[in-house]
C-alpha positions in Angstrom: -18.3 9.7 -33.2 -17.9 7.0 -30.6 -15.6 5.0 -32.9 -13.5 8.1 -33.6 -13.1 8.7 -29.9 -12.1 5.1 -29.4 -9.4 5.4 -32.1 -8.1 8.6 -30.6 -7.9 7.1 -27.1 -6.2 3.9 -28.5 -3.5 6.1 -30.0 -3.1 8.0 -26.7 -2.9 4.6 -24.9 0.0 3.5 -27.1 1.8 6.8 -26.7 1.2 6.8 -23.0 2.8 3.4 -22.6 6.0 4.7 -24.1 6.0 8.1 -22.4 8.4 9.0 -19.5 6.7 8.8 -16.1 4.4 5.9 -17.1 4.9 2.3 -16.2 2.7 -0.7 -17.0 2.9 -4.3 -15.8 0.7 -7.4 -15.9 0.4 -9.0 -12.4 1.0 -12.7 -12.3 -2.5 -14.2 -11.9 -3.8 -17.7 -11.4 -4.7 -19.3 -14.8 -8.5 -19.1 -14.2 -11.3 -17.4 -16.0 -11.9 -14.6 -13.5 -9.4 -12.3 -11.8 -11.3 -9.2 -10.8 -12.2 -6.6 -8.1 -8.6 -5.7 -7.3 -7.2 -3.2 -4.8 -3.8 -1.8 -4.1 -2.0 -0.4 -1.1 1.5 0.8 -0.2 3.0 -1.0 2.7 5.1 0.5 5.5 8.2 -1.0 3.9 7.5 0.9 0.6 6.5 -2.2 -1.3 3.0 -2.5 -2.8 0.3 -5.1 -2.1 -2.4 -5.9 -4.6 -5.3 -8.3 -3.8 -8.3 -9.5 -5.9 -10.7 -12.3 -6.2 -9.9 -15.2 -8.4 -11.8 -18.3 -9.6 -13.6 -20.1 -12.4 -16.2 -17.4 -12.6 -17.8 -14.7 -10.5 -19.7 -16.1 -7.5 -18.5 -19.6 -8.1 -17.5 -21.7 -5.1 -13.9 -21.9 -6.4 -13.4 -18.2 -5.9 -10.7 -17.1 -3.4 -8.9 -13.8 -2.6 -5.3 -13.8 -3.7 -2.5 -11.2 -3.1 0.7 -10.3 -4.8 3.5 -8.1 -3.5 5.9 -6.0 -5.7 7.6 -2.8 -6.6 5.4 -2.1 -9.6 7.6 -3.6 -12.3 8.1 -7.0 -10.6 5.5 -8.8 -8.7 5.5 -12.1 -6.6 3.4 -15.1 -7.5 0.0 -14.7 -5.9 -0.9 -16.5 -2.7 -4.3 -17.2 -1.1 -5.3 -14.7 1.5 -9.0 -15.8 2.0 -10.3 -19.2 1.0 -14.0 -20.0 0.3 -15.6 -21.9 3.1 -14.1 -19.8 5.9 -16.4 -18.5 8.6 -15.9 -15.0 9.9 -16.3 -14.3 13.6 -19.9 -13.2 14.1 -21.0 -14.7 10.8 -24.2 -16.8 10.6 -22.6 -19.2 8.1 -19.4 -19.9 6.2 -18.5 -18.1 3.0 -19.8 -19.6 -0.2 -17.6 -17.4 -2.4 -15.8 -14.0 -2.3 -15.8 -10.7 -4.1 -14.5 -7.1 -4.3 -11.5 -6.2 -2.1 -10.3 -2.9 -0.5 -7.0 -2.4 1.3 -6.3 0.2 4.0 -3.0 0.8 5.9 -3.6 2.3 9.3 -1.2 4.6 11.2 0.0 1.7 13.3 1.3 -0.1 10.2 -1.3 -2.8 10.0 -3.2 -3.4 6.8 -6.9 -4.1 6.7 -8.6 -6.1 4.0 -12.3 -5.5 3.6 -14.0 -7.7 1.1 -17.3 -8.9 -0.3 -18.8 -12.3 0.6 -21.6 -14.5 -0.7 -22.7 -16.2 2.4 -23.8 -19.9 2.5 -27.5 -20.4 3.1 -28.4 -24.1 3.1 -32.1 -25.2 3.0 -33.0 -28.8 3.4 -33.7 -30.5 0.1 -32.8 -27.4 -1.9 -29.2 -27.1 -0.8 -27.3 -23.7 -0.9 -29.8 -21.2 -2.2 -27.3 -18.3 -2.2 -25.9 -18.1 -5.7 -25.2 -14.4 -6.3 -24.5 -11.0 -4.6 -28.1 -10.7 -3.3 -26.7 -12.8 -0.5 -23.7 -10.6 -0.3 -22.2 -9.5 3.1 -18.9 -7.7 4.0 -16.1 -9.2 6.1 -12.8 -7.6 7.4 -9.5 -9.0 8.6 -6.2 -7.4 9.5 -2.5 -8.2 8.9 0.4 -7.1 11.1 3.1 -8.4 8.7 2.3 -6.6 5.5 -0.2 -9.2 4.2 1.9 -12.3 4.6 -0.6 -13.6 7.2 -4.0 -12.5 8.3 -5.9 -12.6 11.6 -9.3 -14.4 11.6 -12.0 -12.5 9.7 -14.8 -10.6 11.5 -18.2 -10.0 10.0 -18.6 -6.3 9.4 -21.9 -5.7 7.7 -24.9 -8.1 7.5 -27.0 -6.0 5.1 -28.2 -8.2 2.2 -26.2 -7.5 -0.9 -23.7 -5.2 0.7 -20.3 -5.0 -1.1 -17.2 -2.7 -0.9 -15.6 -1.1 -3.9 -13.3 2.0 -3.6 -10.6 3.1 -1.2 -11.5 4.1 2.4 -10.7 7.7 3.4 -9.5 8.8 6.8 -11.7 11.0 9.0 -9.8 11.9 12.1 -9.1 8.6 13.9 -11.9 6.9 12.0 -12.5 5.9 8.3 -15.2 6.5 5.8 -15.9 3.4 3.7 -17.8 3.7 0.4 -20.0 0.6 0.1 -23.1 -0.2 -1.8 -26.1 -2.6 -1.8 -26.6 -4.9 -4.7 -30.1 -5.7 -3.6 -31.4 -2.2 -3.5 -29.0 -0.8 -6.2 -27.9 2.1 -4.0 -24.8 3.6 -2.5 -23.9 4.0 1.2 -21.1 5.4 3.3 -20.1 3.8 6.5 -18.0 5.3 9.4 -15.6 2.7 10.9 -12.9 2.4 13.5 -9.9 0.2 12.6 -8.0 0.4 15.9 -8.6 -2.9 17.6 -8.6 -6.6 16.6 -12.0 -6.1 14.9 -13.5 -3.3 13.0 -16.2 -1.2 14.7 -19.1 0.3 12.8 -20.2 3.7 14.1 -22.7 5.0 11.5 -24.2 4.3 8.0 -25.6 6.8 5.6 -27.5 5.8 2.4 -27.9 7.7 -0.8 -31.6 7.7 -1.6 -31.0 7.6 -5.4 -31.7 4.6 -7.6 -29.3 2.6 -9.8 -26.3 4.5 -8.4 -23.7 2.2 -6.9 -20.0 1.7 -6.2 -19.3 5.2 -4.8 -15.7 6.7 -5.0 -14.7 9.6 -2.7 -12.6 12.7 -3.2 -12.3 15.1 -0.2 -12.9 18.8 -0.4 -10.9 21.4 1.5 -14.0 22.1 3.6 -14.2 18.5 4.9 -17.0 17.4 2.6 -16.6 14.8 -0.1 -17.4 14.7 -3.7 -18.7 11.2 -4.5 -18.8 9.6 -8.0 -21.0 6.7 -8.9 -21.4 3.9 -11.4 -24.8 4.2 -13.1 -26.7 1.0 -13.7 -29.0 2.8 -16.0 -26.0 3.9 -18.2 -27.0 7.6 -18.3 -23.5 8.7 -17.3 -21.2 9.2 -14.3 -23.1 10.9 -11.5 -21.8 12.8 -8.6 -23.1 14.0 -5.2 -21.7 15.8 -2.2 -21.5 14.1 1.2 -20.9 15.8 4.5 -19.6 13.3 7.1 -20.2 15.7 10.0 -24.0 15.8 9.4 -24.5 12.7 7.2 -26.2 14.8 4.6 -26.2 14.1 0.9 -26.7 17.1 -1.5 -26.1 18.1 -5.1 -26.8 14.9 -6.9 -25.7 15.7 -10.5 -25.2 14.0 -13.8 -21.8 14.9 -15.1 -20.9 15.1 -18.8 -19.0 11.7 -18.7 -20.6 8.6 -20.1 -20.9 5.4 -18.2 -21.5 1.8 -19.5 -22.6 0.5 -16.1 -19.0 0.2 -14.9 -17.1 1.3 -11.8 -15.1 4.5 -11.7 -12.5 5.9 -9.3 -11.3 9.4 -8.6 -8.2 11.3 -7.2 -7.2 14.9 -6.9 -4.2 16.2 -9.0 -1.6 18.6 -7.6 -3.9 21.5 -8.3 -6.8 20.0 -6.5 -8.8 19.2 -9.7 -10.8 16.0 -9.8 -9.4 13.2 -12.1 -11.8 10.4 -12.8 -10.8 7.0 -14.2 -13.7 5.8 -16.3 -14.8 4.0 -19.5 -15.5 6.7 -22.1 -18.5 5.0 -23.7 -22.2 4.5 -22.7 -22.0 0.9 -24.0 -18.5 -0.5 -23.9 -15.6 -1.2 -21.5 -13.1 -1.4 -24.3 -11.1 1.6 -23.0 -10.2 3.0 -19.6 -9.3 6.7 -19.6 -8.8 9.8 -17.5 -11.0 12.9 -17.4 -10.3 16.1 -15.3 -12.5 18.8 -13.8 -12.2 21.8 -11.5 -15.8 21.6 -10.3 -16.4 17.8 -10.3 -19.3 18.2 -12.8 -17.9 19.3 -16.2 -14.9 17.2 -17.3 -12.3 17.5 -20.0 -11.1 14.1 -21.5 -7.4 13.1 -21.3 -5.4 10.0 -22.1 -6.3 6.3 -22.1 -4.4 4.3 -19.5 -5.5 0.9 -20.9 -4.2 -0.6 -24.2 -6.1 -2.0 -27.1 -4.8 -5.5 -26.3 -6.6 -5.3 -23.0 -9.8 -6.2 -24.9 -11.9 -4.7 -22.1 -10.7 -2.7 -19.1 -12.7 -2.0 -16.0 -12.8 -1.7 -12.2 -10.0 0.8 -11.6 -8.6 1.2 -8.1 -6.2 4.1 -7.5 -3.9 5.2 -4.7 -1.1 7.9 -4.5 2.2 6.5 -3.3 4.6 8.2 -0.9 6.7 9.3 -3.9 3.8 11.4 -5.2 3.1 9.1 -8.2 -0.3 7.3 -8.7 -0.8 3.6 -8.9 -3.8 2.0 -10.5 -4.9 -1.6 -10.8 -7.7 -2.7 -13.1 -9.2 -5.8 -14.8 -8.7 -6.7 -18.4 -9.7 -9.2 -21.1 -12.5 -9.1 -19.6 -11.6 -9.9 -16.0 -9.0 -12.6 -16.8 -6.0 -10.3 -16.1 -5.0 -7.7 -13.5 -3.0 -4.8 -14.9 -0.9 -2.3 -12.9 0.0 1.2 -14.1 2.0 4.0 -12.5 2.2 7.6 -13.6 3.6 10.7 -12.1 2.5 14.4 -12.1 4.6 15.3 -15.1 3.0 12.6 -17.2 -0.5 13.6 -15.9 0.0 17.2 -16.8 1.1 16.1 -20.3 -1.9 13.9 -20.6 -4.2 16.9 -20.3 -1.9 19.4 -22.2 -3.9 21.6 -24.6 -7.1 20.0 -23.4 -8.4 22.6 -21.0 
């Protein structure tokens, strides 16, 4: 059954790539073994900025954060935005390496980069004892020139193992940031201000569930958020409801979507239905596909957005552009490439035609 579904989705991926309203492009990436954890944002000029971490392998001291600017079809050669060894203002030590990136454009036209850090921790005779995300922290920096240059970084969160993942969501003049803790394997949402030279943290709310990380947010009309999670136990995609006015988590539910221990992202379509980008397998990241739901719990499968040549496709990040079309970046082969796709409402409707 799983093989049959994979073959069907592979056919849909090939058809999608040739369909009107759909664009695919490989971003120019450094020729290294790992290009992963990408994010995308639309700049005030209308261009798009994509940033990700790049190095010999995850958590290696060679890893840096690079960015590329483009219109979707054509992208610039990537440049280094954050180098290893930098020390953020307020940090106890320099970065040893770098990780997942998020990008947020604020109403004043500045763009904020929030990203994961493995912090250096040097012990006499032992050297640097921080080798993975258990020493993770979160830093932030801002650009006033559409990412061409960046102000010095500020340490944002000093919780061991903390990492960002999905897009921040506005809440009045503040922002809700979906973060997670690698150490405790749990999700959290943080309320931030991004109005000054440094971010300000106002509140933090943890989900007291186990093995549920990398939350992705979709806002309801009543102001609450449906939150979707990666499941480290591979039981499936989980969801919960979060109320930022009270900090309450409710309705933790296992959806009917599988999850191979991989990140998901979510966006609302024109009718307000939830569309989740996910890997439709409990064991494999070979395909990245769409599924849609009116209630956020019971989903109908749609098209694949990855191609069989991707080998493995994971870590989707989605935004909606000012023209109404969606843009997604994800990792492929596995994590060596960064792929960009664009699709519009007509293509999305056709993706789910006759599928409920």
